[in-house]
C-alpha positions in Angstrom: 137.0 64.1 -18.7 140.1 66.3 -18.1 142.5 63.5 -18.9 141.3 63.8 -22.5 142.9 67.2 -22.7 146.3 66.0 -21.4 147.8 65.4 -24.9 146.7 68.9 -26.0 148.3 70.4 -22.9 151.5 68.4 -23.5 151.5 69.5 -27.2 151.2 73.2 -26.1 154.0 72.9 -23.5 156.4 71.2 -25.9 155.6 73.7 -28.6 156.2 76.7 -26.3 159.4 75.0 -25.1 160.7 74.6 -28.7 160.0 78.3 -29.3 161.2 79.8 -26.1 164.2 77.6 -25.1 166.4 78.5 -28.1 165.8 82.2 -27.6 166.6 82.1 -23.9 169.5 79.8 -24.5 170.9 82.1 -27.1 170.5 85.1 -24.8 172.2 83.4 -21.9 175.0 81.6 -23.7 175.9 84.0 -26.6 178.9 86.3 -26.1 178.0 90.0 -25.7 180.7 92.0 -27.5 179.1 95.1 -29.1 181.1 97.3 -31.4 180.4 100.2 -33.7 179.7 97.9 -36.7 177.2 95.8 -34.8 175.4 98.8 -33.4 175.2 100.8 -36.6 171.9 101.0 -38.5 171.7 98.6 -41.4 169.2 98.9 -44.2 169.5 97.3 -47.6 173.3 97.1 -47.4 174.0 100.8 -47.1 173.9 103.5 -44.4 170.8 105.6 -44.1 171.7 108.9 -45.7 168.3 110.5 -46.2 165.0 110.9 -44.6 163.2 107.7 -43.8 160.3 108.8 -46.1 162.4 108.8 -49.2 160.9 107.2 -52.3 161.9 103.7 -53.5 162.4 102.8 -57.1 159.2 101.3 -58.6 161.1 98.3 -59.9 161.6 97.1 -56.3 157.8 96.9 -55.9 157.4 95.4 -59.3 159.8 92.6 -58.7 158.2 91.9 -55.3 154.7 91.8 -56.7 155.8 89.5 -59.6 157.5 87.2 -57.2 154.3 86.9 -55.0 152.1 86.4 -58.1 154.3 83.6 -59.6 154.9 82.0 -56.2 151.2 81.8 -55.4 150.4 80.4 -58.8 153.0 77.7 -58.4 151.4 76.8 -55.0 148.3 75.7 -56.9 150.4 72.8 -58.3 150.6 70.9 -55.0 146.8 70.3 -54.4 146.5 69.5 -58.1 149.3 66.9 -58.0 147.7 65.2 -55.0 144.3 64.6 -56.7 145.6 64.1 -60.2 144.4 60.5 -60.4 140.8 61.5 -59.3 140.4 64.5 -61.7 141.4 62.7 -64.8 142.1 64.1 -68.2 139.9 67.2 -67.7 141.9 68.3 -64.6 145.1 67.6 -66.4 144.0 69.7 -69.4 142.9 72.5 -67.1 146.2 72.6 -65.3 148.1 72.5 -68.7 146.1 75.5 -69.8 146.9 77.2 -66.5 150.6 76.5 -66.7 150.6 77.7 -70.4 149.1 81.0 -69.4 151.6 81.2 -66.5 154.6 80.6 -68.8 153.3 83.1 -71.4 153.1 85.7 -68.6 156.5 84.9 -67.4 158.0 85.2 -70.9 156.2 88.5 -71.4 157.6 89.9 -68.1 161.1 88.6 -69.0 161.0 90.2 -72.5 159.7 93.5 -71.1 162.7 93.6 -68.7 160.6 93.6 -65.6 162.9 91.0 -64.0 166.1 92.8 -64.8 167.7 94.6 -61.9 170.3 97.3 -62.6 
């Protein structure tokens, strides 16, 4: 009975080894030469000069949300492409309408300047 679980145990051990060994190897083999540049705080390419609760520009959040929305919508294409032969013309038309709406939304955001970063 327990021999049935040997492949699972082996899979777990190999997975943990692939995750832990590079970290331990990097810690043991990497040179440790800290200097002022390496130890300085780094955030978005500039030194922290204000309180950590300062307000960010709204455009940062807008671009992030738009990226997530368009990225998730594009992810719908993969399952559709896999079953394209089974769903036929109806599925193709539904996806064409979906992509049309996606392109219209993208063009609208582009024209409004939501994707421009100053």
